[in-house]
mmCIF file of the C-alpha atoms, coordinates in Angstrom:
data_MODEL
# 
_entry.id   MODEL 
# 
loop_
_atom_site.group_PDB 
_atom_site.id 
_atom_site.type_symbol 
_atom_site.label_atom_id 
_atom_site.label_alt_id 
_atom_site.label_comp_id 
_atom_site.label_asym_id 
_atom_site.label_entity_id 
_atom_site.label_seq_id 
_atom_site.pdbx_PDB_ins_code 
_atom_site.Cartn_x 
_atom_site.Cartn_y 
_atom_site.Cartn_z 
_atom_site.occupancy 
_atom_site.B_iso_or_equiv 
_atom_site.pdbx_formal_charge 
_atom_site.auth_seq_id 
_atom_site.auth_comp_id 
_atom_site.auth_asym_id 
_atom_site.auth_atom_id 
_atom_site.pdbx_PDB_model_num 
ATOM 1   C CA . MET A 1 1   ? -89.858 33.225 -93.601 1.00 0.00 ? 1   MET A CA 1 
ATOM 2   C CA . TYR A 1 2   ? -89.960 36.042 -90.722 1.00 0.00 ? 2   TYR A CA 1 
ATOM 3   C CA . THR A 1 3   ? -91.905 38.774 -89.783 1.00 0.00 ? 3   THR A CA 1 
ATOM 4   C CA . HIS A 1 4   ? -91.500 41.402 -86.796 1.00 0.00 ? 4   HIS A CA 1 
ATOM 5   C CA . ARG A 1 5   ? -93.428 43.153 -84.082 1.00 0.00 ? 5   ARG A CA 1 
ATOM 6   C CA . ALA A 1 6   ? -93.037 45.219 -81.000 1.00 0.00 ? 6   ALA A CA 1 
ATOM 7   C CA . LEU A 1 7   ? -91.599 43.385 -77.872 1.00 0.00 ? 7   LEU A CA 1 
ATOM 8   C CA . SER A 1 8   ? -94.256 41.919 -75.487 1.00 0.00 ? 8   SER A CA 1 
ATOM 9   C CA . THR A 1 9   ? -93.830 41.134 -71.907 1.00 0.00 ? 9   THR A CA 1 
ATOM 10  C CA . MET A 1 10  ? -94.684 37.597 -72.946 1.00 0.00 ? 10  MET A CA 1 
ATOM 11  C CA . ASP A 1 11  ? -91.650 37.351 -75.052 1.00 0.00 ? 11  ASP A CA 1 
ATOM 12  C CA . LEU A 1 12  ? -88.990 38.206 -72.341 1.00 0.00 ? 12  LEU A CA 1 
ATOM 13  C CA . THR A 1 13  ? -88.556 34.534 -70.791 1.00 0.00 ? 13  THR A CA 1 
ATOM 14  C CA . ASP A 1 14  ? -87.880 33.235 -74.351 1.00 0.00 ? 14  ASP A CA 1 
ATOM 15  C CA . ILE A 1 15  ? -85.395 35.975 -75.199 1.00 0.00 ? 15  ILE A CA 1 
ATOM 16  C CA . CYS A 1 16  ? -83.500 35.407 -71.896 1.00 0.00 ? 16  CYS A CA 1 
ATOM 17  C CA . GLY A 1 17  ? -82.643 31.745 -73.276 1.00 0.00 ? 17  GLY A CA 1 
ATOM 18  C CA . PHE A 1 18  ? -81.043 33.382 -76.399 1.00 0.00 ? 18  PHE A CA 1 
ATOM 19  C CA . PRO A 1 19  ? -77.458 33.954 -74.906 1.00 0.00 ? 19  PRO A CA 1 
ATOM 20  C CA . GLN A 1 20  ? -75.648 30.787 -73.894 1.00 0.00 ? 20  GLN A CA 1 
ATOM 21  C CA . THR A 1 21  ? -72.867 31.788 -72.271 1.00 0.00 ? 21  THR A CA 1 
ATOM 22  C CA . GLU A 1 22  ? -71.687 34.536 -70.281 1.00 0.00 ? 22  GLU A CA 1 
ATOM 23  C CA . GLN A 1 23  ? -69.383 35.682 -72.994 1.00 0.00 ? 23  GLN A CA 1 
ATOM 24  C CA . GLU A 1 24  ? -72.406 35.862 -75.483 1.00 0.00 ? 24  GLU A CA 1 
ATOM 25  C CA . LEU A 1 25  ? -74.343 37.810 -72.991 1.00 0.00 ? 25  LEU A CA 1 
ATOM 26  C CA . LEU A 1 26  ? -71.562 40.307 -72.748 1.00 0.00 ? 26  LEU A CA 1 
ATOM 27  C CA . TYR A 1 27  ? -71.705 40.673 -76.369 1.00 0.00 ? 27  TYR A CA 1 
ATOM 28  C CA . VAL A 1 28  ? -75.336 41.835 -76.133 1.00 0.00 ? 28  VAL A CA 1 
ATOM 29  C CA . GLY A 1 29  ? -74.630 44.241 -73.520 1.00 0.00 ? 29  GLY A CA 1 
ATOM 30  C CA . PRO A 1 30  ? -71.851 44.668 -70.760 1.00 0.00 ? 30  PRO A CA 1 
ATOM 31  C CA . SER A 1 31  ? -74.566 45.770 -67.902 1.00 0.00 ? 31  SER A CA 1 
ATOM 32  C CA . PHE A 1 32  ? -76.535 42.419 -68.158 1.00 0.00 ? 32  PHE A CA 1 
ATOM 33  C CA . ARG A 1 33  ? -75.618 39.651 -65.709 1.00 0.00 ? 33  ARG A CA 1 
ATOM 34  C CA . PHE A 1 34  ? -75.699 35.917 -66.694 1.00 0.00 ? 34  PHE A CA 1 
ATOM 35  C CA . PRO A 1 35  ? -78.077 34.254 -66.924 1.00 0.00 ? 35  PRO A CA 1 
ATOM 36  C CA . LEU A 1 36  ? -80.425 36.786 -68.438 1.00 0.00 ? 36  LEU A CA 1 
ATOM 37  C CA . THR A 1 37  ? -83.481 37.775 -66.696 1.00 0.00 ? 37  THR A CA 1 
ATOM 38  C CA . PRO A 1 38  ? -86.796 39.369 -67.681 1.00 0.00 ? 38  PRO A CA 1 
ATOM 39  C CA . GLU A 1 39  ? -86.228 42.127 -65.299 1.00 0.00 ? 39  GLU A CA 1 
ATOM 40  C CA . GLN A 1 40  ? -82.803 43.050 -66.640 1.00 0.00 ? 40  GLN A CA 1 
ATOM 41  C CA . ILE A 1 41  ? -84.453 43.478 -69.968 1.00 0.00 ? 41  ILE A CA 1 
ATOM 42  C CA . SER A 1 42  ? -87.079 45.283 -68.641 1.00 0.00 ? 42  SER A CA 1 
ATOM 43  C CA . ASP A 1 43  ? -84.716 47.624 -66.770 1.00 0.00 ? 43  ASP A CA 1 
ATOM 44  C CA . SER A 1 44  ? -82.666 48.131 -69.679 1.00 0.00 ? 44  SER A CA 1 
ATOM 45  C CA . LEU A 1 45  ? -85.959 49.463 -71.713 1.00 0.00 ? 45  LEU A CA 1 
ATOM 46  C CA . MET A 1 46  ? -85.893 52.677 -69.553 1.00 0.00 ? 46  MET A CA 1 
ATOM 47  C CA . ASN A 1 47  ? -83.393 54.284 -71.774 1.00 0.00 ? 47  ASN A CA 1 
ATOM 48  C CA . ARG A 1 48  ? -84.194 52.303 -75.102 1.00 0.00 ? 48  ARG A CA 1 
ATOM 49  C CA . PHE A 1 49  ? -87.033 52.515 -77.825 1.00 0.00 ? 49  PHE A CA 1 
ATOM 50  C CA . GLU A 1 50  ? -88.509 50.293 -80.306 1.00 0.00 ? 50  GLU A CA 1 
ATOM 51  C CA . PRO A 1 51  ? -87.933 47.120 -78.798 1.00 0.00 ? 51  PRO A CA 1 
ATOM 52  C CA . THR A 1 52  ? -88.642 44.584 -81.887 1.00 0.00 ? 52  THR A CA 1 
ATOM 53  C CA . VAL A 1 53  ? -88.838 40.858 -81.954 1.00 0.00 ? 53  VAL A CA 1 
ATOM 54  C CA . VAL A 1 54  ? -88.577 38.752 -85.057 1.00 0.00 ? 54  VAL A CA 1 
ATOM 55  C CA . ILE A 1 55  ? -90.906 35.697 -85.129 1.00 0.00 ? 55  ILE A CA 1 
ATOM 56  C CA . GLU A 1 56  ? -90.744 32.827 -87.447 1.00 0.00 ? 56  GLU A CA 1 
ATOM 57  C CA . GLU A 1 57  ? -93.995 32.642 -89.277 1.00 0.00 ? 57  GLU A CA 1 
ATOM 58  C CA . ASP A 1 58  ? -94.293 28.806 -89.496 1.00 0.00 ? 58  ASP A CA 1 
ATOM 59  C CA . SER A 1 59  ? -93.680 28.190 -85.878 1.00 0.00 ? 59  SER A CA 1 
ATOM 60  C CA . GLY A 1 60  ? -94.399 31.343 -84.329 1.00 0.00 ? 60  GLY A CA 1 
ATOM 61  C CA . GLN A 1 61  ? -91.106 31.008 -82.441 1.00 0.00 ? 61  GLN A CA 1 
ATOM 62  C CA . ILE A 1 62  ? -89.270 34.032 -81.369 1.00 0.00 ? 62  ILE A CA 1 
ATOM 63  C CA . ALA A 1 63  ? -86.277 34.112 -83.269 1.00 0.00 ? 63  ALA A CA 1 
ATOM 64  C CA . ALA A 1 64  ? -84.442 37.489 -82.673 1.00 0.00 ? 64  ALA A CA 1 
ATOM 65  C CA . TYR A 1 65  ? -84.556 40.769 -80.539 1.00 0.00 ? 65  TYR A CA 1 
ATOM 66  C CA . ALA A 1 66  ? -82.947 44.323 -80.750 1.00 0.00 ? 66  ALA A CA 1 
ATOM 67  C CA . ASN A 1 67  ? -83.760 47.811 -79.768 1.00 0.00 ? 67  ASN A CA 1 
ATOM 68  C CA . LEU A 1 68  ? -82.750 51.283 -80.525 1.00 0.00 ? 68  LEU A CA 1 
ATOM 69  C CA . TYR A 1 69  ? -81.108 53.927 -78.256 1.00 0.00 ? 69  TYR A CA 1 
ATOM 70  C CA . ASN A 1 70  ? -79.502 57.210 -77.781 1.00 0.00 ? 70  ASN A CA 1 
ATOM 71  C CA . ARG A 1 71  ? -81.114 59.062 -80.631 1.00 0.00 ? 71  ARG A CA 1 
ATOM 72  C CA . CYS A 1 72  ? -79.608 62.528 -81.410 1.00 0.00 ? 72  CYS A CA 1 
ATOM 73  C CA . GLY A 1 73  ? -80.610 64.396 -84.405 1.00 0.00 ? 73  GLY A CA 1 
ATOM 74  C CA . HIS A 1 74  ? -80.500 62.136 -87.514 1.00 0.00 ? 74  HIS A CA 1 
ATOM 75  C CA . ALA A 1 75  ? -78.592 59.360 -85.815 1.00 0.00 ? 75  ALA A CA 1 
ATOM 76  C CA . CYS A 1 76  ? -79.031 56.571 -83.187 1.00 0.00 ? 76  CYS A CA 1 
ATOM 77  C CA . TRP A 1 77  ? -77.460 53.224 -81.960 1.00 0.00 ? 77  TRP A CA 1 
ATOM 78  C CA . LEU A 1 78  ? -78.696 49.678 -82.317 1.00 0.00 ? 78  LEU A CA 1 
ATOM 79  C CA . GLY A 1 79  ? -78.413 47.803 -79.306 1.00 0.00 ? 79  GLY A CA 1 
ATOM 80  C CA . ASN A 1 80  ? -79.088 44.485 -77.478 1.00 0.00 ? 80  ASN A CA 1 
ATOM 81  C CA . VAL A 1 81  ? -78.888 42.393 -80.548 1.00 0.00 ? 81  VAL A CA 1 
ATOM 82  C CA . MET A 1 82  ? -79.776 38.883 -79.793 1.00 0.00 ? 82  MET A CA 1 
ATOM 83  C CA . VAL A 1 83  ? -80.477 35.662 -82.167 1.00 0.00 ? 83  VAL A CA 1 
ATOM 84  C CA . SER A 1 84  ? -82.091 32.579 -80.884 1.00 0.00 ? 84  SER A CA 1 
ATOM 85  C CA . PRO A 1 85  ? -79.322 29.589 -81.165 1.00 0.00 ? 85  PRO A CA 1 
ATOM 86  C CA . SER A 1 86  ? -81.988 27.752 -82.978 1.00 0.00 ? 86  SER A CA 1 
ATOM 87  C CA . HIS A 1 87  ? -82.155 30.577 -85.889 1.00 0.00 ? 87  HIS A CA 1 
ATOM 88  C CA . ARG A 1 88  ? -78.531 31.463 -86.121 1.00 0.00 ? 88  ARG A CA 1 
ATOM 89  C CA . GLY A 1 89  ? -77.185 31.270 -89.726 1.00 0.00 ? 89  GLY A CA 1 
ATOM 90  C CA . ARG A 1 90  ? -80.799 31.061 -90.778 1.00 0.00 ? 90  ARG A CA 1 
ATOM 91  C CA . GLY A 1 91  ? -81.694 34.768 -91.835 1.00 0.00 ? 91  GLY A CA 1 
ATOM 92  C CA . ALA A 1 92  ? -83.196 35.836 -88.561 1.00 0.00 ? 92  ALA A CA 1 
ATOM 93  C CA . GLY A 1 93  ? -80.307 38.182 -87.720 1.00 0.00 ? 93  GLY A CA 1 
ATOM 94  C CA . GLU A 1 94  ? -80.506 39.666 -91.483 1.00 0.00 ? 94  GLU A CA 1 
ATOM 95  C CA . PHE A 1 95  ? -84.148 40.305 -90.986 1.00 0.00 ? 95  PHE A CA 1 
ATOM 96  C CA . LEU A 1 96  ? -83.741 41.847 -87.787 1.00 0.00 ? 96  LEU A CA 1 
ATOM 97  C CA . LEU A 1 97  ? -80.870 44.170 -88.920 1.00 0.00 ? 97  LEU A CA 1 
ATOM 98  C CA . TYR A 1 98  ? -83.043 45.333 -91.946 1.00 0.00 ? 98  TYR A CA 1 
ATOM 99  C CA . ALA A 1 99  ? -86.243 45.828 -89.805 1.00 0.00 ? 99  ALA A CA 1 
ATOM 100 C CA . MET A 1 100 ? -84.309 48.104 -87.289 1.00 0.00 ? 100 MET A CA 1 
ATOM 101 C CA . MET A 1 101 ? -82.514 50.277 -89.987 1.00 0.00 ? 101 MET A CA 1 
ATOM 102 C CA . GLN A 1 102 ? -86.319 50.604 -91.663 1.00 0.00 ? 102 GLN A CA 1 
ATOM 103 C CA . LYS A 1 103 ? -87.736 51.558 -88.205 1.00 0.00 ? 103 LYS A CA 1 
ATOM 104 C CA . ALA A 1 104 ? -84.918 53.988 -87.397 1.00 0.00 ? 104 ALA A CA 1 
ATOM 105 C CA . LYS A 1 105 ? -85.125 55.601 -90.931 1.00 0.00 ? 105 LYS A CA 1 
ATOM 106 C CA . GLU A 1 106 ? -88.855 55.748 -91.421 1.00 0.00 ? 106 GLU A CA 1 
ATOM 107 C CA . ASN A 1 107 ? -89.976 56.490 -87.912 1.00 0.00 ? 107 ASN A CA 1 
ATOM 108 C CA . TYR A 1 108 ? -87.147 58.792 -86.609 1.00 0.00 ? 108 TYR A CA 1 
ATOM 109 C CA . GLY A 1 109 ? -85.618 60.032 -89.646 1.00 0.00 ? 109 GLY A CA 1 
ATOM 110 C CA . VAL A 1 110 ? -82.225 58.536 -88.901 1.00 0.00 ? 110 VAL A CA 1 
ATOM 111 C CA . ARG A 1 111 ? -79.627 58.837 -91.462 1.00 0.00 ? 111 ARG A CA 1 
ATOM 112 C CA . GLU A 1 112 ? -76.690 57.280 -89.636 1.00 0.00 ? 112 GLU A CA 1 
ATOM 113 C CA . LEU A 1 113 ? -77.062 53.919 -87.499 1.00 0.00 ? 113 LEU A CA 1 
ATOM 114 C CA . PHE A 1 114 ? -74.261 53.459 -85.111 1.00 0.00 ? 114 PHE A CA 1 
ATOM 115 C CA . LEU A 1 115 ? -73.411 50.071 -83.044 1.00 0.00 ? 115 LEU A CA 1 
ATOM 116 C CA . SER A 1 116 ? -70.722 48.535 -80.755 1.00 0.00 ? 116 SER A CA 1 
ATOM 117 C CA . CYS A 1 117 ? -69.441 45.148 -81.586 1.00 0.00 ? 117 CYS A CA 1 
ATOM 118 C CA . HIS A 1 118 ? -67.185 43.550 -79.154 1.00 0.00 ? 118 HIS A CA 1 
ATOM 119 C CA . HIS A 1 119 ? -63.634 43.024 -80.477 1.00 0.00 ? 119 HIS A CA 1 
ATOM 120 C CA . ALA A 1 120 ? -63.897 39.120 -79.522 1.00 0.00 ? 120 ALA A CA 1 
ATOM 121 C CA . ASN A 1 121 ? -67.147 38.880 -81.627 1.00 0.00 ? 121 ASN A CA 1 
ATOM 122 C CA . SER A 1 122 ? -65.462 38.047 -84.894 1.00 0.00 ? 122 SER A CA 1 
ATOM 123 C CA . ARG A 1 123 ? -68.866 36.554 -86.076 1.00 0.00 ? 123 ARG A CA 1 
ATOM 124 C CA . GLY A 1 124 ? -70.748 39.585 -85.348 1.00 0.00 ? 124 GLY A CA 1 
ATOM 125 C CA . LEU A 1 125 ? -67.918 41.976 -86.745 1.00 0.00 ? 125 LEU A CA 1 
ATOM 126 C CA . ALA A 1 126 ? -68.185 39.887 -89.967 1.00 0.00 ? 126 ALA A CA 1 
ATOM 127 C CA . PHE A 1 127 ? -72.008 40.048 -90.072 1.00 0.00 ? 127 PHE A CA 1 
ATOM 128 C CA . TYR A 1 128 ? -71.990 43.729 -89.612 1.00 0.00 ? 128 TYR A CA 1 
ATOM 129 C CA . HIS A 1 129 ? -69.214 44.109 -92.324 1.00 0.00 ? 129 HIS A CA 1 
ATOM 130 C CA . LYS A 1 130 ? -71.169 42.121 -94.665 1.00 0.00 ? 130 LYS A CA 1 
ATOM 131 C CA . HIS A 1 131 ? -74.213 44.692 -94.169 1.00 0.00 ? 131 HIS A CA 1 
ATOM 132 C CA . SER A 1 132 ? -72.025 47.639 -94.866 1.00 0.00 ? 132 SER A CA 1 
ATOM 133 C CA . PHE A 1 133 ? -71.189 48.788 -91.255 1.00 0.00 ? 133 PHE A CA 1 
ATOM 134 C CA . ARG A 1 134 ? -67.788 50.268 -91.149 1.00 0.00 ? 134 ARG A CA 1 
ATOM 135 C CA . PRO A 1 135 ? -65.542 50.896 -87.970 1.00 0.00 ? 135 PRO A CA 1 
ATOM 136 C CA . PHE A 1 136 ? -65.037 54.685 -86.982 1.00 0.00 ? 136 PHE A CA 1 
ATOM 137 C CA . ASP A 1 137 ? -63.491 54.255 -83.437 1.00 0.00 ? 137 ASP A CA 1 
ATOM 138 C CA . LEU A 1 138 ? -62.466 51.896 -80.841 1.00 0.00 ? 138 LEU A CA 1 
ATOM 139 C CA . LYS A 1 139 ? -63.810 52.195 -77.141 1.00 0.00 ? 139 LYS A CA 1 
ATOM 140 C CA . ILE A 1 140 ? -61.973 50.667 -74.180 1.00 0.00 ? 140 ILE A CA 1 
ATOM 141 C CA . SER A 1 141 ? -64.387 50.228 -71.119 1.00 0.00 ? 141 SER A CA 1 
ATOM 142 C CA . GLN A 1 142 ? -63.729 48.712 -67.761 1.00 0.00 ? 142 GLN A CA 1 
ATOM 143 C CA . LEU A 1 143 ? -66.309 46.259 -66.473 1.00 0.00 ? 143 LEU A CA 1 
ATOM 144 C CA . ASP A 1 144 ? -67.530 45.855 -62.834 1.00 0.00 ? 144 ASP A CA 1 
ATOM 145 C CA . ASP A 1 145 ? -65.056 43.302 -62.188 1.00 0.00 ? 145 ASP A CA 1 
ATOM 146 C CA . GLY A 1 146 ? -62.115 45.236 -63.371 1.00 0.00 ? 146 GLY A CA 1 
ATOM 147 C CA . ARG A 1 147 ? -61.750 43.493 -66.913 1.00 0.00 ? 147 ARG A CA 1 
ATOM 148 C CA . LYS A 1 148 ? -61.285 45.787 -69.845 1.00 0.00 ? 148 LYS A CA 1 
ATOM 149 C CA . ILE A 1 149 ? -63.033 45.280 -72.878 1.00 0.00 ? 149 ILE A CA 1 
ATOM 150 C CA . ILE A 1 150 ? -62.658 46.882 -76.365 1.00 0.00 ? 150 ILE A CA 1 
ATOM 151 C CA . THR A 1 151 ? -65.713 47.709 -78.553 1.00 0.00 ? 151 THR A CA 1 
ATOM 152 C CA . VAL A 1 152 ? -65.549 48.319 -82.274 1.00 0.00 ? 152 VAL A CA 1 
ATOM 153 C CA . GLN A 1 153 ? -67.757 51.483 -82.981 1.00 0.00 ? 153 GLN A CA 1 
ATOM 154 C CA . MET A 1 154 ? -69.547 51.088 -86.356 1.00 0.00 ? 154 MET A CA 1 
ATOM 155 C CA . LYS A 1 155 ? -71.702 52.944 -88.398 1.00 0.00 ? 155 LYS A CA 1 
ATOM 156 C CA . LYS A 1 156 ? -73.781 52.774 -91.468 1.00 0.00 ? 156 LYS A CA 1 
ATOM 157 C CA . ASN A 1 157 ? -75.267 55.645 -93.760 1.00 0.00 ? 157 ASN A CA 1 
ATOM 158 C CA . LEU A 1 158 ? -78.978 55.024 -94.040 1.00 0.00 ? 158 LEU A CA 1 
ATOM 159 C CA . GLY A 1 159 ? -79.370 57.681 -96.782 1.00 0.00 ? 159 GLY A CA 1 
# 
């Protein structure tokens, strides 16, 4: 069973261990550099809100993390979604997604939640599709090293 709460600076070191590879970190956010550091997360929060961690109740372990950004009217974006390797496939991601949708809707009146998922992240695309997020656009971005990355822009109506 899981619960959620606001991010604490004490959580940052644990969260930094979630992305296991450079590729996984790229899925979390293209501006991050591997390995992820607490400073990178703190810096990213300058333009983010509702940074949230999911906690496994039995162990007290941090299981997942995400935040919201770019609120405009009744819409905003879900970002920096990360699940601890030891909690993947165990419901932590789903718990996090529903917690973030609830926060967006109840605290900010959000009716549409958007997200970006990299084209190579098939597990993420399948997860979001399962939870009724639907593609509405593609975005092609150039990384600092010159590589291009395609993100699938998805949205869900929160009602």
